[in-house]
RODO-519563 format. One record per residue (C-alpha): residue number from 1; residue in one letter; x, y, z. Coordinates in pm, whole numbers, plus 50000, padded with zeros to 5 digits. Example, Ala and Ser with C-alpha at 12.3 -4.5 7.8 and 13.67 -1.06 7.14 Angstrom:
REM RODO-519563
<site 1, 'A', <51230, 49550, 50780>>
<site 2, 'S', <51367, 49894, 50714>>
REM end
This chain:
REM RODO-519563
<site 1, 'M', <17351, 42134, 11379>>
<site 2, 'K', <16985, 42225, 11407>>
<site 3, 'R', <16919, 42117, 11046>>
<site 4, 'L', <17070, 41773, 11111>>
<site 5, 'T', <16794, 41684, 11356>>
<site 6, 'N', <16579, 41628, 11045>>
<site 7, 'P', <16640, 41264, 10938>>
<site 8, 'R', <16581, 41354, 10573>>
<site 9, 'I', <16881, 41589, 10560>>
<site 10, 'V', <17141, 41314, 10620>>
<site 11, 'P', <17131, 41023, 10372>>
<site 12, 'L', <17251, 40766, 10628>>
<site 13, 'A', <17008, 40516, 10775>>
<site 14, 'W', <17164, 40478, 11121>>
<site 15, 'Y', <17333, 40812, 11178>>
<site 16, 'R', <17110, 40897, 11476>>
<site 17, 'E', <17293, 40652, 11707>>
<site 18, 'E', <17628, 40812, 11622>>
<site 19, 'W', <17477, 41158, 11667>>
<site 20, 'E', <17362, 41066, 12018>>
<site 21, 'A', <17703, 40916, 12104>>
<site 22, 'Q', <17869, 41238, 11985>>
<site 23, 'E', <17631, 41451, 12195>>
<site 24, 'E', <17709, 41242, 12502>>
<site 25, 'L', <18082, 41289, 12447>>
<site 26, 'M', <18101, 41648, 12318>>
<site 27, 'G', <17773, 41815, 12416>>
<site 28, 'T', <17502, 41952, 12193>>
<site 29, 'D', <17731, 42180, 11988>>
<site 30, 'P', <18074, 42030, 11910>>
<site 31, 'W', <18165, 42332, 11694>>
<site 32, 'E', <18070, 42597, 11949>>
<site 33, 'Y', <18130, 42948, 11815>>
<site 34, 'G', <18249, 43250, 12008>>
<site 35, 'L', <18423, 43304, 12340>>
<site 36, 'G', <18194, 43096, 12560>>
<site 37, 'D', <18327, 42928, 12873>>
<site 38, 'R', <18447, 42613, 12692>>
<site 39, 'N', <18627, 42804, 12417>>
<site 40, 'R', <18764, 43070, 12651>>
<site 41, 'N', <18951, 42811, 12858>>
<site 42, 'T', <19097, 42640, 12549>>
<site 43, 'L', <19201, 42966, 12382>>
<site 44, 'D', <19347, 43105, 12705>>
<site 45, 'T', <19561, 42791, 12735>>
<site 46, 'L', <19671, 42837, 12373>>
<site 47, 'A', <19768, 43200, 12445>>
<site 48, 'G', <19981, 43077, 12735>>
<site 49, 'Y', <20160, 42825, 12512>>
<site 50, 'M', <20221, 43094, 12250>>
<site 51, 'H', <20397, 43307, 12509>>
<site 52, 'E', <20594, 43015, 12658>>
<site 53, 'Q', <20722, 42919, 12313>>
<site 54, 'G', <20831, 43272, 12229>>
<site 55, 'L', <20566, 43343, 11967>>
<site 56, 'T', <20447, 43648, 12161>>
<site 57, 'R', <20657, 43887, 12370>>
<site 58, 'R', <20403, 43885, 12652>>
<site 59, 'R', <20099, 43687, 12758>>
<site 60, 'L', <19812, 43826, 12552>>
<site 61, 'S', <19457, 43837, 12683>>
<site 62, 'L', <19174, 43700, 12472>>
<site 63, 'D', <19032, 44051, 12441>>
<site 64, 'E', <19355, 44153, 12267>>
<site 65, 'L', <19351, 43851, 12035>>
<site 66, 'F', <18989, 43873, 11917>>
<site 67, 'V', <18793, 44166, 11779>>
<site 68, 'P', <18446, 44211, 11932>>
<site 69, 'V', <18167, 44119, 11692>>
<site 70, 'S', <18036, 44474, 11710>>
<site 71, 'Q', <18347, 44590, 11522>>
<site 72, 'G', <18267, 44373, 11221>>
<site 73, 'R', <18058, 44465, 10917>>
<site 74, 'K', <17688, 44399, 10954>>
<site 75, 'R', <17526, 44224, 10660>>
<site 76, 'G', <17157, 44162, 10714>>
<site 77, 'E', <17113, 44024, 11065>>
<site 78, 'E', <17472, 43904, 11116>>
<site 79, 'F', <17817, 44055, 11150>>
<site 80, 'R', <18100, 43959, 10912>>
<site 81, 'F', <18470, 44036, 10911>>
REM end
């Protein structure tokens, strides 16, 4: 997302207007990564639906569903799974 602020990266003449409309609707990061507040609420709702539909025997917490980043393999400055 940060790279796209450079107008020379995207070969579209009027993309900036659409970018601003998207930011207004979805915030500055529409593909937010991790278990932030926005994602936590969505994923917690999904976990509830999984249990209601019989896909899990009990309601699982998000901590049970996702491995902490610190348990991944570190390559350079970032963790990978």
